[in-house]
Every structure is written in structure tokens, then in C-alpha cells.
ROVEX-84825 format. One line per field, with one value per residue (C-alpha): x, y, z; residue in one letter; residue number from 1. Coordinates in steps of 0.001 Angstrom, whole numbers. Example, Ala and Ser with C-alpha at 12.3 -4.5 7.8 and 13.67 -1.06 7.14 Angstrom:
BEGIN
px <- 12300;13670 $
py <- -4500;-1060 $
pz <- 7800;7140 $
residuo <- a;s $
num <- 1;2 $
END
This chain:
BEGIN
px <- -918;-3879;-3478;-4725;-6428;-3042;-1527;-1653;-2357;-5592;-7500;-6848;-4425;-6135;-3690;-4489;-4754;-4086;-426;1390;1318;5066;4885;3095;4424;6986;8903;6907;3674;4579;4530;1164;-390;936;-307;-3711;-3861;-3323;-5958;-8522;-7940;-8181;-11588;-12703;-11558;-13171;-16472;-16090;-15115;-17998;-20662;-23793;-24959;-24058;-20691;-20900;-18387;-19487;-19576;-16372;-13919;-14836;-14998;-11442;-10318;-11733;-10196;-6966;-7146;-5163;-2562;-2068;-1850;876;2761;3104;4853;6802;8445;9316;11084;12964;14550;15029;15810;16055;17440;18006;14479;12826;15058;13982;10332;10905;12596;9640;6801;8255;7423;4093;3155;4128;1943;-872;-729;-725;-3684;-5720;-4600;-4704;-8209;-10262;-13564;-12387;-10873;-14123;-15987;-13426;-13721;-17499;-17224;-14600;-16916;-19635;-17348;-18754;-21482;-18922;-17311;-13828;-12014;-14078;-13209;-9517;-9736;-11416;-8879;-5961;-7412;-7849;-4358;-2758;-4556;-3623;-3;13;-916;-4695;-5052;-2422;-3193;-2937;538;1998;370;1889;5352;4676;3753;7001;9038;7356;7831;11492;12094;10593;13062;16029;15379;14967;18264;19954;18820;20182;23525;23993;23322;25679;28517;28207;28686;31582;33281;33613;37197;39153;41569;44282;45324;43948;46550;44824;41599;43097;40540;37473;35787;35556;32023;32938;36022;33991;31365;34095;35487;32031;31409;34697;33898;30463;32169;34497;37491;38044;40797;40398;38151;35593;34511;31167;30047;27073;25077;26507;29922;31117;31462;30929;34147;36217;35951;37557;40152;43669;45313;45441;45894;42743;40832;41975;40981;37493;37035;38167;36019;32997;33613;34213;31028;29152;31696;34490;33363;32063;28605;27496;28517;25446;26665;24855;21696;22004;22311;19308;17128;17908;17250;13951;12723;13478;11655;8654;8498;8485;5661;3669;4295;7175;10623;12360;11694;12314;9635;7214;8000;8109;4846;3140;5405;5540;8470;6455;9367;13001;13965;12432;14220;17506;17186;16657;19772;21871;20901;22649;25430;27852;27527;27922;31017;32535;31871;33343;36410;36958;36522;39047;41599;41101;41473;44590;46143;45464;46618;49876;50669;49782;50976;53743;54623;51299;48411;44851;42846;39133;39673;41203;38370;36097;38993;40685;37337;36713;40129;39355;35961;37699;40099;37557;34681;36539;34112;35002;32400;33616;32898;29466;28646;29063;25940;23735;22771;20181;17592;17850;17580;14509;12611;13634;14228;12119;9132;9392;9030;6066;4328;5158;4211;1331;210;837;2490;4398;3815;6018;4136;6119;3116;3200;5505;8277;10252;13631;14753;16109;12636;10564;6855;5077;1398;786;-1930;-3483;-3921;-7368;-6006;-7358;-5044;-3787;-1644;1454;5073;7787;11416;14191;17415;20364;22366;22370;24045;20618;19292;19711;21665;20240;17228;13543;9947;7260;3966;2361;-1131;-2210;-4779;-8211;-11629;-13235;-11524;-11668;-7859;-5496;-1855;904;4186;7864;11158;14310;17936;21396;23062;26069;25230;27775;29662;28211;27807;28573;26170;24733;26188;24941;26709;25054;24148;22503;20485;19357;18377;16427;14291;14053;12545;10200;8927;7914;6462;4106;3078;1712;484;-1494;-3158;-6913;-8443;-11191;-9453;-6271;-4941;-4788;-3481;-413;2786;1098;2117;4594;8240;9199;6664;7031;10413;8897;7582;10724;13103;10853;11426;15223;16074;13973;16683;19034;16557;17926;14816;15341;19071;18505;16449;18132;21795;23122;26540;26117;28660;28318;24645;25621;23679;25502;27153;25477;28765;28900;25259;26118;29127;26969;24440;27140;28938;25915;26451;30149;31035;28049;30297;30990;27496;25747;28053;27910;24101;23704;26143;24051;20796;22148;23542;20075;18564;21318;20496;16787;16882;18478;16300;15198;17576;20655;23332;25542;28404;30247;28409;31322;32295;28697;28737;31962;30791;27439;29183;31535;28655;26848;30031;29887;32810;35190;38253;37794;33996;32429;28637;26813;25891;27740;25750;26502;25180;22620;19827;17443;17080;17524;15761;14085;11308;13373;14176;14372;13393;16532;16335;13257;15293;16501;13130;11418;14190;13288;9738;10991;13523;10976;8300;10706;11842;8221;7619;10615;9313;5978;7398;9145;8050;4534;1178;-164;2547;2073;-1697;-1452;1157;-799;-4027;-2604;-91;294;-3380;-4217;-2449;-2929;-6418;-5041;-2419;953;1647;-1839;-1002;2267;609;-2115;482;2868;301;2257;4249;7584;10734;14178;16251;15917;17250;20410;20949;20324;22899;25456;25415;24314 $
py <- 36701;34393;31061;30596;27626;26688;26300;22544;23222;25093;21834;18440;16378;14376;11491;8305;8815;12545;11865;15140;15987;16558;16551;19903;21396;24169;26218;29297;27634;27396;30957;31965;28665;29083;32674;31688;28706;30938;33381;30622;29095;32485;32955;29448;29886;33317;31746;29104;31624;33989;31333;32533;28972;27396;25619;21927;19239;19357;23127;23849;20946;18991;22268;23016;19586;20342;23814;24671;22038;24107;25147;21548;20330;22746;22693;18913;19097;22296;21366;17917;19411;22000;19107;16553;18607;22271;25083;28820;29705;27328;28637;32195;31182;29368;32415;34551;32294;30870;33957;34324;30749;31328;34456;32509;29725;32217;34082;30878;29583;32975;33867;34212;33633;30335;29211;29965;27679;24900;25297;24952;21738;20456;21056;18962;16224;13357;12780;12166;8928;8032;9253;12433;13129;12599;15085;17761;17227;17582;20789;22310;21226;22639;25982;26331;25419;27948;30743;31014;31910;34660;38341;40624;41964;38497;37214;40009;39163;35469;36204;38113;35246;32654;34726;35347;31686;30548;32760;31661;27942;28338;30212;27545;24858;26844;27529;23905;22634;25206;24630;20843;21160;23574;21312;18323;17056;17213;14303;14395;10756;7229;6328;8656;6660;3250;1001;2402;26;627;1980;4558;5710;6025;8066;10367;10868;11686;14141;15919;16122;17577;20155;21214;19230;16578;14095;14567;12983;14611;13058;14656;14879;13260;14933;13203;13971;10451;9763;6322;6420;6662;2929;2055;4751;3393;6761;8415;12013;11661;10349;13335;15784;14264;14270;17867;19037;17345;18760;22310;22672;25908;27122;28305;31908;33326;33502;30003;30033;29099;29949;33285;31575;28866;31421;33415;30336;28999;32392;32954;29456;30082;33423;31863;29132;31732;33624;30382;29771;27274;27520;26294;25270;21635;21861;23209;20545;17539;18264;16987;13939;10518;11594;14434;16424;17257;15544;12269;12423;13422;10694;8062;9204;9690;6295;4693;7227;5808;2300;3645;5694;2663;601;3265;3594;-163;-139;2706;708;-2262;-65;1622;-1794;-2789;585;372;-2864;-1649;1973;2000;5389;6994;7906;6871;9932;10438;10056;6626;5129;3880;2505;699;-565;-2093;-3766;-5174;-6332;-8258;-9765;-10672;-11719;-12429;-9949;-7455;-4753;-4402;-8101;-7679;-4809;-7136;-8979;-5948;-4563;-1812;-3114;-6635;-5515;-3408;-5917;-9217;-7968;-4941;-5867;-9526;-8494;-6274;-9230;-11792;-9539;-7543;-9338;-6283;-6280;-3462;-2794;-407;2495;3942;5938;8400;11431;11999;15048;13480;10633;8756;8436;5276;4912;1783;1075;-710;-3350;-5088;-8833;-8641;-6699;-3284;-286;984;3854;4907;4631;6895;5777;8373;6768;8468;11409;14663;18013;19648;17168;17721;15065;12152;9943;10569;9703;12187;12244;13974;12924;11849;9111;10313;8692;12112;13465;10138;10188;7262;7778;8791;8502;8725;7470;9499;8464;9647;6548;7615;7097;4808;5599;4646;888;219;-1418;381;-1603;-911;-1088;-2882;531;1601;-1617;-876;2683;1376;-803;1972;4451;1821;1360;5028;4382;1617;3751;6205;3601;1518;4471;3896;6879;9369;12696;14152;15594;12098;10332;8159;9531;12540;11172;12320;12394;9824;7390;8031;6251;3102;1616;2575;973;-2054;-2812;-2419;-5851;-7668;-6732;-9316;-12119;-15312;-15637;-12092;-12453;-15733;-13873;-10498;-11068;-12206;-11409;-8766;-10404;-14165;-14215;-16612;-16325;-15052;-18008;-19080;-18525;-14892;-14360;-15690;-13378;-10364;-11208;-11888;-8643;-6321;-5369;-4698;-1016;-2;1862;4466;4449;4737;7445;9672;9431;10035;12959;14583;13931;15477;18406;18982;19065;21420;23937;23724;23895;27335;30045;33098;35524;33305;34933;32589;34066;31046;28119;25690;26566;26020;22674;21543;22559;20816;17572;17848;18463;15407;13313;12354;14402;11937;12975;10179;10215;13562;13956;12539;16124;19177;22322;24262;21413;19755;19937;17738;20354;23662;23260;19888;18961;17421;20401;19017;15727;14006;11740;10238;7753;5979;6274;4698;2137;763;202;-1238;-3632;-4973;-5368;-6990;-9490;-10443;-10800;-13132;-15188;-15412;-16722;-13756;-12680;-14085;-12827;-13115;-10818;-8384;-8288;-7624;-4867;-3284;-3370;-2243;364;1159;1731;3833;7112;9254;7975;6321;7290;5924;3748;2267;1164;-361;-2227;-3530;-5033;-6196;-7433;-5841;-2799;-1886;-3756;-2414;-5610;-6065;-2543;-3217;-6482;-4775;-2117;-4706;-3276;-6491 $
pz <- 31747;30979;29259;25728;24080;22603;26058;26804;30480;29688;29815;31402;29346;26580;27121;29050;32826;32342;31553;30738;27036;26749;22955;23139;26393;25944;28503;27508;28675;32356;33660;32147;33264;36801;36954;35606;37951;40967;39740;39187;42601;44296;42696;43698;47280;47531;46477;49190;51882;51089;50523;52368;53008;56325;56127;55377;54541;50898;50320;52222;52548;49419;47512;48671;47463;44023;43807;42010;39275;36759;39328;40447;36853;35820;39152;39064;35711;36289;39576;38342;35347;37414;39274;36496;33379;34229;32108;32396;31297;33771;36538;35780;35883;39170;40685;39591;40714;43946;46074;44256;45143;48758;48798;47149;49739;52609;51129;51331;54724;56414;55209;58432;56645;55191;58480;60304;57914;58385;62166;61906;59870;62297;65265;63601;62239;64311;61736;58980;57838;59105;55993;55896;59523;58780;55919;58045;60820;58380;56914;60338;61406;58272;58609;62283;61568;58721;61148;60800;64502;64514;64753;61755;62511;63110;59941;57888;59171;58566;54954;54485;55971;53761;50632;51365;52234;48952;47073;49186;48809;45051;44857;46994;44550;41597;43300;44299;40789;39261;41729;41514;37763;38198;40759;38409;38411;35150;34676;32054;31638;31723;34353;36825;36366;37071;38728;36965;34562;30820;31069;33723;31800;28618;30477;31873;28364;27002;29863;29126;25436;26197;28433;25635;26867;24180;24952;28697;31320;33604;36905;37701;41325;42994;45744;48869;50308;49469;45747;44228;42159;45343;46032;42681;42012;42578;41924;45344;44148;42016;45013;47040;44304;44032;47808;48247;45334;46856;50337;49079;47040;47645;50193;47896;47651;44394;42895;43922;47570;49640;53134;53342;52076;54732;57524;56349;55778;59253;60862;59051;59861;63522;63400;61687;64315;67081;65361;65324;69012;68914;70450;67301;63717;64690;67403;64805;62200;64499;66257;63092;62625;64255;66446;67992;69436;68617;71866;70680;67330;68964;71581;68886;67028;70150;71531;68567;68047;70600;69168;65644;66510;68233;65128;62830;65052;64971;61200;60932;62931;60612;57532;58932;59460;55880;54532;56488;54684;51195;51546;54154;55556;54588;56882;56124;55005;54341;50592;51213;53261;50478;48439;51327;52586;49179;49300;52745;51499;48730;51245;53920;51714;48482;46948;44243;43594;40013;39532;41113;38725;35750;36904;37455;34054;34577;32118;33461;37083;36278;34188;35772;39303;40183;38057;39119;42770;41860;40218;42909;45814;44398;41245;39061;35652;33931;30226;28255;26633;23762;22530;25441;25087;27637;28791;27935;25709;28734;30272;29903;30634;31866;32303;35598;35418;38370;38637;37028;34049;35031;34726;38079;36862;34954;36055;34582;35022;34636;35815;34079;35425;33447;34061;34272;36857;40584;42459;44400;43761;44386;43628;42643;40797;37851;38968;42468;42951;44074;43774;44304;41176;39304;39024;38804;39826;37435;39331;38477;39866;39264;39857;38844;37427;35324;31663;30002;26845;23479;23131;26795;29246;32282;35158;38672;41996;44904;46355;43098;43007;46565;45559;42567;44852;47457;45010;43615;47175;47092;43645;44741;47714;45175;42680;45177;46893;47120;48885;48227;48763;47195;50461;51969;48881;48427;49918;51579;54984;57664;56627;59243;57815;54090;54040;55547;52266;50374;52872;53261;49561;49624;50957;48366;45855;47358;47881;46251;44055;42730;42173;40356;37756;37370;38293;34921;33476;30796;28451;28988;29969;32748;36010;39059;40792;44023;45836;44715;45754;49202;49434;48577;51269;53877;53090;53138;56774;56087;56036;58142;60553;57870;56353;59715;61051;57967;58087;61837;61671;58929;60797;64004;62003;60563;64063;65243;62509;63238;67028;67048;68546;66616;68330;67911;65752;63724;61733;60322;58746;58796;62376;63494;61709;63380;66847;66347;65394;68376;70811;69459;69711;66031;64723;63093;61125;58590;58283;57320;57347;54344;53467;54706;55468;52231;50013;52300;49722;51717;54445;52622;49264;49850;52227;55025;57246;60805;59202;57966;61028;59330;57304;60447;62171;59158;58792;62210;60934;57644;59160;61640;58958;56490;59118;59702;55958;55720;58641;56825;53541;51919;48428;48492;47312;50852;52257;49393;49763;53485;53051;50224;52226;55567;54403;50705;49872;52924;52229;55352;56168;59320;61878;60685;63715;63434;59881;61047;63918;61633;59296;62010;64506;67389;68475;66893;67953;67020;67094;63313;62685;64666;62796;59432;60275;61388;64907;66576 $
residuo <- m;p;t;t;p;t;n;p;f;s;q;p;s;p;l;p;l;l;a;p;d;f;a;n;i;r;d;a;h;f;e;p;a;l;q;q;g;m;a;e;q;r;a;e;v;l;a;i;a;t;n;e;d;a;p;t;f;a;n;t;v;v;a;m;e;r;s;g;a;l;l;t;r;v;s;k;v;f;f;n;l;t;e;s;t;t;n;e;r;l;q;k;v;q;a;t;v;a;p;l;l;a;r;h;s;d;a;i;r;l;d;p;r;l;f;a;r;i;e;a;v;y;a;a;r;q;s;l;s;h;e;e;q;r;l;v;e;r;y;r;t;e;f;v;r;a;g;a;r;l;g;h;k;a;q;e;r;l;r;a;c;n;e;r;l;s;s;l;t;t;t;f;q;e;h;l;l;a;d;t;r;a;s;a;v;v;v;e;t;m;a;e;l;k;g;l;d;t;s;a;i;s;a;a;a;d;a;a;k;a;a;g;l;p;g;k;f;l;l;t;l;q;l;p;t;s;q;s;v;m;s;s;l;h;h;r;p;t;r;e;r;v;f;r;a;s;m;a;r;c;s;r;g;g;d;h;d;t;r;a;l;v;l;e;i;a;r;l;r;a;e;r;a;r;l;l;g;y;d;t;h;a;a;y;v;l;e;d;q;m;a;g;t;p;a;a;a;s;q;m;l;s;s;m;a;a;t;i;v;t;k;a;t;a;d;a;a;m;l;r;g;h;f;a;k;t;s;p;g;q;s;l;e;p;w;d;w;a;f;v;q;e;q;v;r;k;e;h;f;d;l;d;e;s;e;v;r;n;y;f;d;l;d;r;v;v;h;d;g;l;f;f;v;a;k;q;l;y;g;v;t;m;h;r;r;t;d;l;p;v;y;h;d;d;v;r;v;y;e;v;r;d;e;n;g;t;t;l;g;l;f;y;a;d;y;y;a;r;p;e;k;r;g;g;a;w;m;d;s;f;v;d;q;s;r;l;l;a;q;k;p;v;v;l;n;v;m;n;v;p;k;p;g;a;g;q;p;t;l;l;s;s;d;e;v;t;t;l;f;h;e;f;g;h;g;v;h;g;l;f;s;d;v;q;f;p;l;l;s;g;t;n;v;p;r;d;f;v;e;f;p;s;q;f;h;e;d;f;a;f;d;p;a;v;l;a;r;c;a;v;h;w;q;t;n;e;p;m;p;a;e;l;m;a;k;i;r;r;s;r;a;f;g;q;g;f;a;s;l;e;y;v;a;a;a;l;l;d;l;a;w;h;t;i;e;a;d;r;v;i;d;d;v;l;e;f;e;q;q;a;l;l;r;s;n;v;a;h;a;l;v;p;p;r;y;r;s;p;y;f;a;h;i;w;s;g;g;y;s;a;g;y;y;a;y;l;w;s;e;a;l;a;a;d;a;f;a;k;a;m;d;d;g;g;i;t;a;a;n;g;a;r;y;r;d;c;v;l;s;r;g;f;t;l;a;p;m;a;m;f;r;e;f;q;g;r;e;l;e;t;h;a;l;l;v;r;r;g;l;r $
num <- 1;2;3;4;5;6;7;8;9;10;11;12;13;14;15;16;17;18;19;20;21;22;23;24;25;26;27;28;29;30;31;32;33;34;35;36;37;38;39;40;41;42;43;44;45;46;47;48;49;50;51;52;53;54;55;56;57;58;59;60;61;62;63;64;65;66;67;68;69;70;71;72;73;74;75;76;77;78;79;80;81;82;83;84;85;86;87;88;89;90;91;92;93;94;95;96;97;98;99;100;101;102;103;104;105;106;107;108;109;110;111;112;113;114;115;116;117;118;119;120;121;122;123;124;125;126;127;128;129;130;131;132;133;134;135;136;137;138;139;140;141;142;143;144;145;146;147;148;149;150;151;152;153;154;155;156;157;158;159;160;161;162;163;164;165;166;167;168;169;170;171;172;173;174;175;176;177;178;179;180;181;182;183;184;185;186;187;188;189;190;191;192;193;194;195;196;197;198;199;200;201;202;203;204;205;206;207;208;209;210;211;212;213;214;215;216;217;218;219;220;221;222;223;224;225;226;227;228;229;230;231;232;233;234;235;236;237;238;239;240;241;242;243;244;245;246;247;248;249;250;251;252;253;254;255;256;257;258;259;260;261;262;263;264;265;266;267;268;269;270;271;272;273;274;275;276;277;278;279;280;281;282;283;284;285;286;287;288;289;290;291;292;293;294;295;296;297;298;299;300;301;302;303;304;305;306;307;308;309;310;311;312;313;314;315;316;317;318;319;320;321;322;323;324;325;326;327;328;329;330;331;332;333;334;335;336;337;338;339;340;341;342;343;344;345;346;347;348;349;350;351;352;353;354;355;356;357;358;359;360;361;362;363;364;365;366;367;368;369;370;371;372;373;374;375;376;377;378;379;380;381;382;383;384;385;386;387;388;389;390;391;392;393;394;395;396;397;398;399;400;401;402;403;404;405;406;407;408;409;410;411;412;413;414;415;416;417;418;419;420;421;422;423;424;425;426;427;428;429;430;431;432;433;434;435;436;437;438;439;440;441;442;443;444;445;446;447;448;449;450;451;452;453;454;455;456;457;458;459;460;461;462;463;464;465;466;467;468;469;470;471;472;473;474;475;476;477;478;479;480;481;482;483;484;485;486;487;488;489;490;491;492;493;494;495;496;497;498;499;500;501;502;503;504;505;506;507;508;509;510;511;512;513;514;515;516;517;518;519;520;521;522;523;524;525;526;527;528;529;530;531;532;533;534;535;536;537;538;539;540;541;542;543;544;545;546;547;548;549;550;551;552;553;554;555;556;557;558;559;560;561;562;563;564;565;566;567;568;569;570;571;572;573;574;575;576;577;578;579;580;581;582;583;584;585;586;587;588;589;590;591;592;593;594;595;596;597;598;599;600;601;602;603;604;605;606;607;608;609;610;611;612;613;614;615;616;617;618;619;620;621;622;623;624;625;626;627;628;629;630;631;632;633;634;635;636;637;638;639;640;641;642;643;644;645;646;647;648;649;650;651;652;653;654;655;656;657;658;659;660;661;662;663;664;665;666;667;668;669;670;671;672;673;674;675;676;677;678;679;680 $
END
């Protein structure tokens, strides 16, 4: 199925910085371009593997870096669209090509001729520059970890496992999206939505209308177990319905139940790990991360778990006391926690999240908050590009210019929730920075902010503001990359380091200088009162018992699934989950894991299998680094230049802890993490 000259992927995009030509890209273009891309790379790799000249860095490793241009070009666009604006046709293409791509990758990494050439270059690497040595070392590591040293029989079984896993994870993603849509809660009356602001009610009415339910309201679900509307809904039965719908996703039976998929994915990952010489999938994954071993990751989580559970238990007692006064005769239930916690927050801190939202208009926060920090820290400016086509009307494009006026890259912002978008928030790229390929970065940030009704403002919660800055931290990690080779570019770093830049940027959102510019009442245009700013900062550690426990429970659940051995038989997903939480001493009747097994997208269809612990691991780095930045003056050009030089520009050209030490000037200390989490 070769591409034709009319297929926009046939040649590099004619648009600035190779931005995708969405004006001409159609769904029908993807499958032939992906097929042709695989065929072209197979031919390129065959030429490298069978080259009669002695293997050199240039004719082997650099040649590999240049291979697969068409496949990379189309894959970058295709897999972004399958997550941000998918449809039935794209899903069918994904189901078709996923096993083919797995087979294609194995064909390259399991080619003994190619591996022999890489081994030869690796043996002679001392004559290369530092970055060249890093590249050779990463190639060798990736080939070995892919099974290049296995015998023929083991490799054949490995290929079968990889191909099957690619199909299963694709199906999981489709089932989760479908069941999340199907689990949206239909509400009949306005009275059942008491507590939601006008914008949220309008959005629920619009969602119902779009679903063919005019005159009703539809509360769509977000990816985590906890749902943002729960903190505002006064109507207890509605809270319970939303909670139960969220918890039951993909485990209700029927076509979209993922439990059988979960069991098979976990089993195949364990089998693959054993083929590769590891006891468990977690042992395989973590060998190539900062943590090194499952024991190290588990120890880090377990060392904090007791303190976190104690904090959550104390918080529960406080909430029960408040609930007993406001709802005598009723027991506090999981669907009450967020609502009662918000009431206690108002009482203790005189802080009302609905009042706070009025000061966080999305456009204002982006332009006068996010982009202000980018300019103050890094000297870069963001310029709207309305001439570049986008894949959805909600998407905005900005040209990122450095202090000297040169163009650094492009930044795509896609913030609104859509039925065809997967849940959560993430950063990705359409083009990775590489001096070898003369490419500048084209990155995107994606969120799921509920779109308001017509004529209503987009008002953000404090958590959504934090997420906005978090994802932009990933964005600048890609934008400021300044390396030679694609494999080492930008965010191509270990999972437990990639969240360091994103979490480092979170706390800048609530710096007084940032709030003074972007926290403006959407109706009166009055700045947020200094007293309210102070309340927000004082209250940020409030509620960390719940937030920390739901996260740690999910991270330990992830490790439980991925430390099973290949011959372990598991019959019941939810029973396994409950027993894992009990063994880890994080089972709490009022605080379920942030993601339950049937809808834990990070670990089943995402890239965080045995890696969900990484958020806390990276947070320790981020909290320590942010504390140092504050001690050194906060949002200053000097701090930004040092962070950009030591961390953001380096990609994977240095060991992660070496980058941290270079910025920090010392080894990691965890005191700042405990303070940030309100645990000290």
C-alpha cells in the first residue's frame, strides 16, 4: 500500500519547522504512510546491516539515527491524534498497525548482523566524543534489552509476546475511552447539581444535548478515580452516583470490560521479562531507570506510606467530625470526602474553591501567568500563529522565540476535554529537536479542562492551574533541547527523571509575582486580593493526606502487578488489587487508589508500567531544586539559565543524577518533599 505524491506524508512538511500540514492530512493517509514508512526503514536498516565496509560510528549508528524518516513523520502525527481526537477509522488503523509496528521494531533490534555492527562500534567508542559515546551506549543497551542476545527460539517467542501486547494495549485504550463515555452520569434536574457554578452546569447541559438528551445534564468522567465535581456537589446522591460510576469503569461486564485484558497483559509482560533474563517485568523496567530495582522503588514508597496513612487517617477523623455536625446520623463515605474536605477548607482557611476559580480564567493564566514565567525565567516569548493549520478548532499554536529573537520551536496548546480525547493531561511532540537532522522542536500540551457553555468563561481550579504549569514544564524540556542526536533529545530520558522538569515548574504557578499578573476576576477585572493569595498558599498543603495516599496506593498497585512471576495465575483482577493494597498497608475504606486496575491507563496502555512511582521519585528532585531556586531569588533569569543549561537542554546526554547535581550543587535531600506534601 505505497504512498502517492498526494499523500502529505510522502515528503517532509512544507510548513515552518516541519509543522504537520493538518489542512491536507486526512484519515485515509495514515495507513499507507505507516506501511510505506516501515518498508522504507526496513530497506535502510538492511543496507546498514549488510554494509561490507567495516562498522563505524558514521555508517552504523548515525545511519540508524537517519533511518525511518517517513515512519517517524507519520507516527508522530498519528499517535497524537489517536489520543487527542480519535474516531472509529483511526482506531481501526491503530488496531491494524500496532502489531505490525511491534513486528517491525523487533525485526530491527533482533537482527544479529546489525547488532554485531553496533557491538563493534561500542568496543571502539573511546575515540568518540562524549555525546557520541552516550548514543552508542544507548543503542547497545536498547538492543540488548530488546533481546538481541537471545537464541532463535527465545526470540521467536519474544516477537509473539510483543506483537500480542501491542494489540492488547491498543484494545485497552479503546475500551477505556468507550466505557468512560458510557459511564457519564445523567442528571435530570438543576437541584441535583447544586453547588456547581454556572459554567459547569452549562457545560453539563451542552454535553447532554450533544448526547441526544436535551433538557437533561451529563456529568462526564475524568480519568482518575476522584472526579473534580465531587468537591462542589451538594446533592449527596449525585456525588454517590458519580463516584460509583467512576469506580466501576471497565469492570461492569460487557464489551468494554478490561479485566481479561489486564490479566493477559500482566502475564505476557512477566513472560517476556523471564525470556530476557529477569525475575519480573518491574525488574526489567527499573534496571534502566534511576531507581535501578523494584526494591528501591518500593522502599521509597513504603518509607513514606506509614506517615501518609497516618495523615489520611487524621484527616478522615477531622472530616468525620465536621460531617457529623452538618449531616447528623450519616456516616462519611468515599463520595463525601472531597465535598466535606472543601467545606473544612473554607472553615479553616476561609477559602472557597469556587471563589478562587473566578480569578483563574484560562486565557489569562496562560498568557499572563505561564508565558510570563517562561519570559522571566528563560527569556523566551510566545507568539500566536494563526496561519498554521491545527487538528481541532480548540488547538492554538505559538512560535517560541529566544531572547535574541531566533525561533526555538513551536508550541501547540490543546486544553479542552472532548469525547474523542483520552483522559488526563500530557505532553508530546510532532518533531523532536536534533542538530543532526537540522530539526527544531514542535511540541504540544494536552489537557482535559471541561469546555464551558456558550458565552461562559473557562475558569480553572487550583489543581488545573497546577497541571497547566506541570505540562508546560514537560514542554520546555522538549523546546529547550539542544543535542545532536534524536535518540537523546528532549524528554527521551528515564521515566523517573522525566517528571522532574514538569514538577519543578508547578510551584511557580502560585508565586506572588505570577498571581499578581494572572489572577484577575473574570467579571470585575479586579486583581486577586493579597489576602486571598495568602490563603491559597497557606492551604496548598491541606488535603495532602488524601492526595498522597491515593497516589501511593496506585504506585504500589502498579508494582504489585509488575512483580508477579511468569507462572503466577491470577483469576480475579479486583481481588488481586484489594490484596495488594492490604499487603502494602495502604488499603483505606475512604481513599481508593487514584487509578483502579481496570482503568489504570498509565500502566496498561501508557508508558508507565512499573513506573508510576516515578512521579514521587521525581517530585523529590523537583521539590529540592525548587527550594534552592527560591533561596536563590525565585523567578530570575539566572535561575532559568542555570536550569536550562544543566537540565532542560541536555536531553539524555548525561546521567540524570549528574544533571541534578550540576544544577543543585550537591546530592539530593528529601526535606523539601516532605514539606511540599504537608508531611512535615
